Steps between C-alpha positions, in 0.01 A plus 500: 500500500693568820274795570192279477664250732555765764132593504374144465298513823340827395411339167353204686288733714381691191416170331291391799319835511431479125365148549259623766394796286435293186342202679137603418591500131656157534180369658297631205742349250470158664121485455424240231222595260407314182198715417447652158611851596859400584569424134407848370603858568228708663447709184517207258216541243404134529468522881312829474252345257458204733419727794252692282333170416470415871350839580238458229416130529624406849758254622574223250636264768262233623549225754362159410380286791430134428315279749526125450323206656566140401129414527283790387439868569126474434391485862302749713799540734723613215226726361475689828879510532539643149254780578680581827840485328386743232362744756817481708725560200291792376522653848877541457553871417758422231266268308288653223270202448484121501373289212409147599224254586430677831348810339396384153143575400292313244186608310178357639163518328222634723138594452572856385823437311858398559700590810838410640546260789819380674639177366600378845350540844534286809163338413564439128446145382819362337301331224346837410845653461608216275186534288536877463869485405443210261311745278773766533834329429691830469392616844570157645851505354566837665387381842563127524702224344316243290479253792399771753799418720668840450354850529665822385483851643648803324598782735534835323727736695463876527734734311702656783787750469720289730378164376844363407631574849195349673450200272643249747290637786181485289566145384570387856166641610323317218671173597410551865136574417470194275667281762260624767194424286635169367693336784658165418392528136709475184537863391738619229597852390613628162547817299772743400518651850551157654792443262651840586470428874650154455791639300562761768506233772738278302721795409529609864591148601759454225630856537590447864662165428716614210589829671619306804699256287656793311616665822639170631703456181620860512613485863651157443712640216610794717611258768688279255678799343591711806485256794442790741189508720524879543475559123209258481314685778582834339358378166 
């Protein structure tokens, strides 16, 4: 032990150099991630099968966007907004497609047969929408609540190789786009990805708090035991 004491400053210097060298690894270890892949080894058969499923059928994560109005959503202003919102969301490179009232088509009987026409346009009469959806309760339930005060959009995301790492960035862009198209409106977001992102945010917040409290307790105990500032600084 006496030998170690004699080279204590050399050991301190080596410790500092090791801290600098390993700092990038520490930064990676401090990144909080509650995504599915952190719970499995890379070669786990279950995770491999899941990735095969995504390659064949696409990303299984969807973002649910709910728009609510205390009066009604059956107005020409909302119809035009829903179309613009759908186009803006589908323009995001990471979005595969959007399913919602802004791009839904309905069968229309014409002289030479049946064709498809958009359910909503900026000039659509609200009573026509109500009449059409009254005869298609399943479609209405997918797009609107029973009182037509809430509309639902399903955003299907692309299957990307770095999707887990970019999930937060993609969700932020979706939120920003929806907020730009629906300013001062009641908009809500849901889906597995939203839960993952929320857990990550809460974990980062709690992680910093409890890590700080842990260090305070540790240094407090060192001070109570040794009562020497130099040992505390050295620690």
